[in-house]
C-alpha positions, 0 to 999 in steps of 0.5 A: 820173143819175136826175132824181128828179121823173121817178121820183116821178111814175112812182111816183105813177102806179103808186099811182093805178093801184092805186086805180083798180083797186079795191085798197087805197090804198098807205100814204103815204110821205115823198117826197123833194123835188126843189127847183130848184137855184137855190132850194136852193143846191145845184148840179145835180151835187149833186142828181144825186148825191143821186138816185144815192144813192136810186136804183139803175138796172135793166137796160132802165130803171127803178130800185130805191129804196134808201131803201125801208122796208116789208114785204120785207127787203133780202135779198129785194129783192136776190134780186128785183133779181138775177132782174129781167132774167128776170122782165122778159123773161118779162113781154114774152113772156107779158104777165104783169107782172114783179112778179106773177111775182116775187110767185109766185116768192116764194110758191112757193119763197121766191124760190128759197131753199126747198131743197124747191123746188130744180128746181121753183121755181114748184112746178108740180104735178098736171097741170102738173108735167110742164112743169117743166124745172128751168131758171129762165128757162124755168120763169118763162115757164111760170109766166107762161103758167099765170097767163094760163091761170088768167085765161082759166079765170075767163072774163076778158080776158088780162092785159097787161104793165102790169097788176099790180093789180085783180080779174084779177090777184087771180083769176090768183093765186087760180087758180095756188094753187088754188080751195080758198079760193073768193075772193081775199079769203079766200086767204092766198096772195093777200092775207095781211098786205095790211091789218088785215083780212088779218093772219095768215090761216088756211092749208090745209096739206093733207089729210095734214097734222096739223093740216090748217089753220094760221096763215100769216105770210108775205106774200100774193102781192098784198101782195108786188106792192104792196111792189114798187111801192114798192121799184122804179120799173120 
């Protein structure tokens, strides 16, 4: 049973959090009313059934909104929902919100679909490559730890589990990808498709690529986080 007013309230609180942290306000989406059964002519059981059609519970609390319409595909949301228990456990152990971990997973290996990233779904490279285990749970923990390291390198306080918006999150994502773009605002890895100012940004493809620069069409990690606040109440 899912009391709808509770989940709408949680969702509104997340939107307010994005605004407080200086992020772009979330686009307004139609909200389903939760009328008093006495006023609507519907029984409580009918309203509960309606909620069950809109929300699917997640292990440990929260739910997925089945009426989500946004930038992530339903198949991508299915993969994220399947991985949610791992992301959430890593949040508890590393202090990195599960939506941030899912967003990095999306950017680094298309949520594990990229065959080139098999065994290294978070694309640890350089000095981090030795930390790869090839085990999804352990590598998710490592990704969380690296994100915290990047926050520390930026001389900012550590992230905590309920933080998923704002400058610290953006800088952690920028550091994880590399500092070639200098700021989160200039990074397609972080901000691509977030708003009109960040559409199809230029992306550096590497020193040996020809051409070295291209156009990015995928969502930036920060954009993915915003979409996850729309699609999930957790």
